[in-house]
N, C-alpha and C positions, 0 to 999 in steps of 0.2 A: 710477384706478380713484377711486370718490369718495373724501373723507376726510368719516368721520362716525362716531358711538359706537356704531351698528350695528353698522360693521365684524366688534366684537369679538365677537360673535355668531353671525353668518353664515360663512356655508362658505369655503375657496377656489377652490373649484366655480364655473366666472362662470353657466352654468348651474342649479343649484341659489340657489346665492345672487340670482341673476331670479324666478327661481319663488316665491323665499322671501319675496322681495318684495313681490310681485306679488299674494300672499296677503293680506302684511300691511294692502296695499293695499289690498283686495275688505274686510278685516276693520273695517278704517277706516271706509271708506265704510258699510257696513250697520252699522258701530253708530253712526255719524253720524243714519244715515236714522229709527232705530228711535225712539234718543233722544231725539230733535224727533218725530217720532210718541207718543212717550209722553209728551214737555211738550205739545204737542198740542191731546194728549186732555183730558190733567189740565187747563189751564187755562182753552177755551177750549167746551170741552163740561162742564167743573165736573166729572169725573170721580175720584174717591177713588181713583187710582192709590198703591203703592207707590215713586214715581221714588226713592228714595231708594236702598232693593231695588234696581234696577237697573243704579244707577251704580255702588254698590259690589262688584257683579258681573262689571258687563263688561267689565273687565282681563283677568279668568278666561276670559271667554266667547272674549273674541278670540284669550287664547291658546290655548285648546282646538281655534278655529276653523283658527288656522293648522297646529295641530303634525299637525288629524284633513286637511287637505286635500295635508300633506306626507307623511304615510303613506299616503292614497289614491291619489296623486300619482305613486309605481314612482318615483320616483328617488332616493329613497335608495342603490338599491344599485348605484351602476353599473357594477362588472364584473363584475356574473352574468348570462352571455351565455348559457351551455351546462351540460347537465344534471350537467355533476361541480363546475363552482363553484356551483351552486344549495344540491348535495345539502352538500358541505363549509360553506357559509357558515348553511345550516338547523341542523345541526351548531355552527354558533356562537352559534347566538340561541338556541335550546333550554341553553347552558351560560353563555352572560350570560343568561339570564334566571333560568333556577338561583343564580347567586352571585348577582343582583341578590336574587331571595328567600331567599337566607342571611346576606347584609348586612344585608337589613330585619327578618328574624325578629332574629338580633343585638340591633341600635339598638331592637328593640320590650322586647328584655329590659332591655337597660341602662334606658331610660329607663322603663320601668312598672317596678312593683314585681310582687315574687315574687305570681301570686295563690293566693287563697287558700281558691277552692271549682274545682270542676269548669266552670262558667260561664264565671269572669274566664279561666280558661284555652286556653277553647278559645277564647273573645276576641281572649282575646293570641295565639292560631295562625289562626286565620279572615282578621286582616288583608293579616298575610305572605302568604299564600297568595292570596289577591285578586290581589294587589297584581302577585302574580309573576305570573300565569292574566293580569292584562289586558297585562300588561310584553314578553310569552309570543305574547300576541294579536296587539300592534298592530306585534308587530316581523316576527311570520309572514309579515301581509297585507302590512306593506310588502315583505319580500321577493318575494311571489308575485309581488302587482303590479308591480314593479324587474324579475324575471325574465320576465315577461308580456310587457313593454313592453322589453326591451332585446333576448326574441329576434324579435319583430315590429322591431325595428331592422334583428337584419343580415339577413334573411328579402328584406327592401326590397336 
């Protein structure tokens, strides 16, 4: 194993580790290309582009790219190859999503003050519900892709 500070963030599974490193390399390459293009457009074509904003959001776009590539690649759930494991893992995904939502809601109540009107109450509850739905959706998509990919691998 190569010694790097990234090892703290990468999984132990060699296949997952390699794929994630490829995703990180892809996003780095794409970010450099886009930053160069925007820089050239700004200085050569004298366009008034807000490149400061682009530079500020680039790390978040890079993390989002790696996350979505990981989710849609179907490598997260390596042990889900039959219908029974899939159903069991689906229940785990639902429970984990609900737990995330409850913890998020509790943190919202702690951080924000008590709502004084109906709109503030809806705002306080809406964000955890939306976050929970997205959390579930991404985990479910990853599970579904992993199951499909693992089934194809075992059928060969």
